[in-house]
N, C-alpha and C positions, 0 to 999 in steps of 0.2 A: 231327805238325810243324804248327806254326802257319801259316796261309797266307802271312802277312806274311813270316814268316821264310824261307818257302819262295821267294817271288818276289824276295826280296832277296838271295839266295844269289848269291855271287860268280860262280858258272859262268853265269849269265844276264847278267854285266855285265863281260865281257872287252873288252879292246881292245889293238890293238898299232898300229905306225907304219910306213907305208912310207916309205922314204929318198926325197929329191927324185930327179926323173927328167928329165935334161937332154934326153933324146930326146924327150919329150912336151912339154917345155917348162915342167914343175912343178918350181919352185924351192923348195917347201917341203915339209915333211914332210906325209903323208897320213894322218890317223887313220881306223881301221876298228874298229867296235864289233861284238862278235860273242857267241854264247852257245856253250858247250861242255859239252853234258850227256848224260845216259844213262850207259853204261858207260865212263868215261874211260880205263879200262885196255883196251879192246877194240881189236882190229885191224879189225873191222867198223865202217866208218866211213861216215856219210851226209853228204854236202854238201847242205843243204837250202835251196831258194829259195822263200821265202814268198809269199803273195799280196799284193795290193795294199796292205793295211793289216797285212800279217802280219809284225811286227817279230820281233826275236831272241827276245823272251820270250813271244810270242803262243802259241808251239806247246810251251811249258813243260809243260803237263798230258802230254805224251808221255814225260817223263822216267821215270816209274817203269815204264812198259811198254817203254821201250828199255833200261832196266836189267834187266828180266826177259828179255829175249832178248840181252842182252850186246851191244848195239849203242850206238855213240857218235854223237851227231849234232852236227855243226857247223853253226850258222845265223848267217851273215854279216849285217849290216844293209847295205842297199844305199846308194849315195851320198846325202846329204842326210837320212837317216832314223836315228833313235837317236841315236848317238854318231859315226856315219861323217860325214865331212867332205862339204860339197855340191860339186858340180861343174854346169857346164853341160849343158843338156838332151843336146845331141849328144856329151857326154863319159860319158854314164851307163854305157853298155855297155863302152866300152873302159877306163873306169875299173874296172868290176867284173872284167874279164878280166886287168887288170893285179894287181888286189889278191888274186885267188884263189890262184894258186900260190905267192905270197909269204906268205899266212896259212898254207896248208898246210905249206909249209918251215919255218915259225916253230913250228908245232905237232908237226914231224917226222912228218907223215903223207904216206906215200907213194902209197897208193891210196884211193879213194873209191867210193863208190855215190852216185848222184844222184837227187835226188827234188825234186818242186816241187809247189805248189799254186796252181791258178787262173794268174794272169798270169806267176807265176814260172817258167812253162815258157819263155817267152821268154829268160829268163837261163840256164835248164838247156841249151837248145839251143845257145846261144852258148858254153857251157862244154864241152859234148862235141865240138863242131865243132872248137874250138881247142886243146882239152887231152884227146883222146882217150885219151893214154897214162896219165891220171890213174885211169881205171878199172881194176878188178882185171885182171891178165894173163891169167888163165883163165876167169873167169866174169862179165864185166861185166854190171852190173844197173842199169837205170833205171826210175824210178817217177813217173807222173804222176797226181795228185790233181785230179779236176774241171778238166782242162786247158781254158785259155783259148782261145778262137778270136776272130779278128777278127769284128766284126758284120756284115760283107759276106758272111759264111759262116754265121752263125747266123740272122741276119734276126729278132733279138729287137728288137721295136719301140722300146723305149726307148732301147736302145744305138744303133740306127740313126738315132734323133732326135738323139743326142749328136753324130752325125758333122756335123750342121749347126751345132752350137754353135761360135762362135769359140775359137780355140786359147787365147788368153789366159783365157778364163773356165774352161775345164777346167783349166788351170795354177793356178787359185785354189781347186781341190778342197778341198785341205787346209785353206784358211782356212774354208770352210764348215764342214767337220768339226769344227773347233777351236772355231768360233763356238757350234755346237750343244752341245759339251761343256762350254765354260766359261761359257756365258750360259743358254741354255735349260734345261739339267738342273738347275743351281742353282736357278733361279727356279721351277722346277715342283716342286722338292722331292723329287725323284726319285733312284733311285740309277742307277748305270752301265747296269742293265739297260734303261733307256729309250733309251740309245744303240743297244743292240742290237735293241731294238724298233723302232727306225727302219727297219729293214730291212723290217718289214711296210708301214710307211706310206710308205716312199720307193721301194719296189720298182720302181714304175713310172715313176720319175722318172729322167732321164738322169744325175743327180748323186747315185743312191742310194748310201747309206753302207754299205760292207761291213762284216761282223762282224770285229772285230779279235781274237776269242778263239773257237777253234773248239770250243766245248762248249755244247751245248743247255741252255737253262736248266732244261728239264724233260726227262729222258730218257725215251724210250718205255718205257711200262709193261712191256712184254713183254722188255726187254732191261736188263743191268745192267753198269755198267763194271767192277764188282767181278768179275763172273764170269770176266773176262779177266785178272785180277791176282791168282791164286792166292797169291803170296808177296809181297803188297803190304807186309805188316807188317815183312819182312825189310829193306825199303829206307826204312822210316820215311817213308812217302809220304802225300800228302793223301788224303782220305776223298772221293773224287770222285763217289760214290754219294749223298753228302749235299747236297741242294739249296743249303742255306746255305753249305756250303763252296764249291760251285761259283759261287753268286753273288758271294761275296766275292772270290773268285779273279778273276772276270770285272771286278769293280769296280776291283781292284787294278791288273790288266793295263792296263785303260783308263786309270787315272790315271798310270801310269807312261809309257804310250804318249804321253800329250798333255804330259808333263812334259820331254820331249826334242823334238828336232827331228823335224817331219813334213813339212818341205817338199818332200823327195824324193818323197812320196806324191802331190804334184800332179804331179812330173814323170813319175812311173810312169804316172799316169793318161793323160797326153799320149803316152807310148809305147805304151801298150796299145790306145789309140783311134787311133794315128797322126795325132795332131793336134799341129802342122799334118801336112799328108799327105807332107811331106818327111822326117819323123822316121823313122828306119830301126829296124829290128828287129835289126839286125846290126853287126858291127865293120867298119871299113873294110879290114881285112886278108882277111875271108872274107864275101863277098856272098850274101846271100840276101834275098828279099822275103816270104815266107810259109812256114808251117811244111810244106806239101808240098815246097817247094823245099829246105828245110833237111833234109827226110828223103832226099831224093835224094843230098845231098852227104854224110850221114851213110852211105848205102849204099855209096858210092864209097870213103869211109875204110875200112869194113869190108872190101870187097874187097882194098884196098891191103894190109891186115894179113895177110889170107891169102896173099896172093901174096908178100908179103915174108918171112914166117916160117915159112910153110907149114904153121901150125897152125890148127886150127879153134876158134877162141874162141866160146863159145856166149854171144852178145850176147842178153840177155833185157829186154824193156821191156814193163812193165806200164801199163795205164790204168785207174784207178778212176773211173768217172762217178757222178755224183749222180742218183738217180731223179727228183728234183724240182729242176730246174735253170733258174732263170729268167735266168741270166746267159749262159748257153750254148745250152740248150734242145736237143731231140731233133736238131734239123738240124745244129746244130753239132757235137754229139757224133758223129754218123754221118760228117760231114765229116772230123773229126779222126781217127776211125779209118780212113777210107778213104785217108787220106794214107799210111797204112802197108801197105796192101794193095798186093801185086806189081803189078798191072795198073796202077798209077798211076805206076811208076818204072821206068826202063830196067835197073835193076840187080836186077829181080825174082828172077832165077834164084839168087841167092846168099842169099835170104833166107827164113825160115821164119815164116810168120804163123799164129798161133792166137787164134781169136777165141772168146770165151766168150760164147754167148747163151743166156739162160734156165738158166745152169748148166752148159752142155754146151760142152766144148772141142771146136773143129773145127780139124784140121791140114790145111793146104793145101801143105807141102813139108816136106823133113826136112833142110834146109840150115842154115846158120850164124846166121840171125837170126830170133828168136821173138818176136812181138807178141801180147799178150794184153790183151783188153778186158772189162771187167765193169761192170755197172750194179749199185750197191749199194742194196739195197732199202730204201726209206723215209728215204733220206738227202737233204740239200741241200746246193747248191753251198757255202756258207759252213762247214757243219757236218760235211762229209764225213770230215774227220780225227778227229772225236770217236771214242774208242775204243769208244763204244756200239754203232757200226755195224760194227766188226769189220774194216774194211778196213784200218787203221792196224796192226792186230795182224798181219793176213796179209803186210802189206809189210815189217814188222820181221822176221819169221819168214824172210823170203826174202832180206832183206837179210844176216841171220845165215848164210844158206845159201851165199850167194856168196861169203863169205869163208871157205872151209873150213879146219878146224885142220890143223896138219901130219898128223895121223894119219888125216885123212879124205881126204886128196889122193891 
């Protein structure tokens, strides 16, 4: 398959409209753009929440792997990104929560698994707290890739410095990125690889540009994307072990990204950094201030499910952390993991925590909540989902297992 044909596939360019909502004062239809790829006939469905610049087609390289494991991936663009209509900053999370159930209903999807990359965890947490019933009724599964934590917990120097920048400046993040893409790259006569290379030159600047494509330009010599894709030919997929194909795909995805709206990326940057400080991470209906607070609320929800139906659903939550993570760091990673450890929350007795350290799983209880954390060797924050590192394959295997076929129940 040619790279351009792949990225132009209609599966990555879907849209639907929400009807006007008098309750929220929205008098017009609202457009949502989304991608629907992988195995579109599968009942094992992932609702994916991308990173800061992770639009609906940025994770398209996962298509072949999702097909291999019979998993369907639904990736909506957040407000003001891609083809999704913009909203005011304070309406971003409420709009996301309004569009998700309508989108799934439109697609006739009753249950999903949830996954996020980096700052997408804020949207994932809002989704699970508002719609816990959307997860599988017997085996709910959630996965975080390189989960974002606020700089106040990670103490990453360049991000702490960003806290002192005026909110309007952070709100122009997308303009800076677009200027680089439209002006610096053409003048320099370079390919889109330059944009990804900015990660290296701007890593220690508060407005560093994240990579919009989770594929390394050159995969580690000891690993191969093809080893994870024994049946690639059966799916007419791209040869992602070919550096030329990877570079062309990165260039095309970057071109497509900037051809559409990216103003919502600036708004997301403000949300992630809480700039201004009054910017909430939650909806008005379910109040929480930070991840540890959200975990406590989720614990209570799980308790309520147990007391209501009397059945013990096995909630499983995975976190894959990058070994080299300049956006979160070791301190941020440890803080995120500690949010899920029983001693930090009042509902500790109802949860099971499994931490994976150096490849060794450690059980701390045998109840209804299992948390697993793993550091992926050699990986980086932006590229953790690259199939070459194995985490995305492990994730998709677990998604498939969370949706047992009738004969497996």
